[in-house]
N, C-alpha and C positions, 0 to 999 in steps of 0.2 A: 315292527311296526305293520300295522295291519295295512290293505290296499283299501282305499275308500270310494274307485270307483265301481267297483262292485260288489259293493253294500245297493241292495234297494229298499226304497224309499216310501211307505202303503200309502195309496192313493185315498183321499177323502172320502167318507162314507158321508158325508150330508152334502148339499146340493140348493140350488138356486130353481126353483120352479114359475113357469108363468101361468098365470091361472084364472079364472073366469068366473067373475058375479055372478052365481045363478039369477038373480032379482032385474038387474041394469045390461050385463051383457060388460061390463066394462075389466080390459083386463091389465093386471099387473103381476113384479114380478118379487115372490117372498120366499125367504129362507127356509126351507123343510126342518127347518130343527127352529125355528122360532121359541122364544122362549115367554113373548105377553101377546097378548091376543092380536092377531094383523083383522084389520076395516078396511071396508070397498074406501077408497078417496072420495069416486063419488056421490054414492049411497046411506054408506054407515055398514053396511051390511059387515057381519062378521064370517071373513074368509078364514082362520086358520085357528085354530084354539093350544095351545100349548098343553102338550103330554108328559114331559119331562126327560122325554128324550125327542122325536121323532113328532111334530106338530100333527094332529089330527088335520087333514084338509076338509072345509068345508063345501069350495067352491071346487068348479072344474076343474081337470089340471090339463092345461090346453099342450103345455112340451115343457120336457128336465131339458134346461141348459148345464150346459158342460164346462 
């Protein structure tokens, strides 16, 4: 039986990102692998567009959350 304490678990490649809207300045947290269009909650501007893998971020990235 192998020793499972020495098996490394890979870290996820996806992250949550804090993005600022270019029109109104609102900041919100989005997933960087979003599968649907993400819109600003205040003005409705498009913040992220899905591309099949990582989403195309259209707003300004303020911080990458871990």
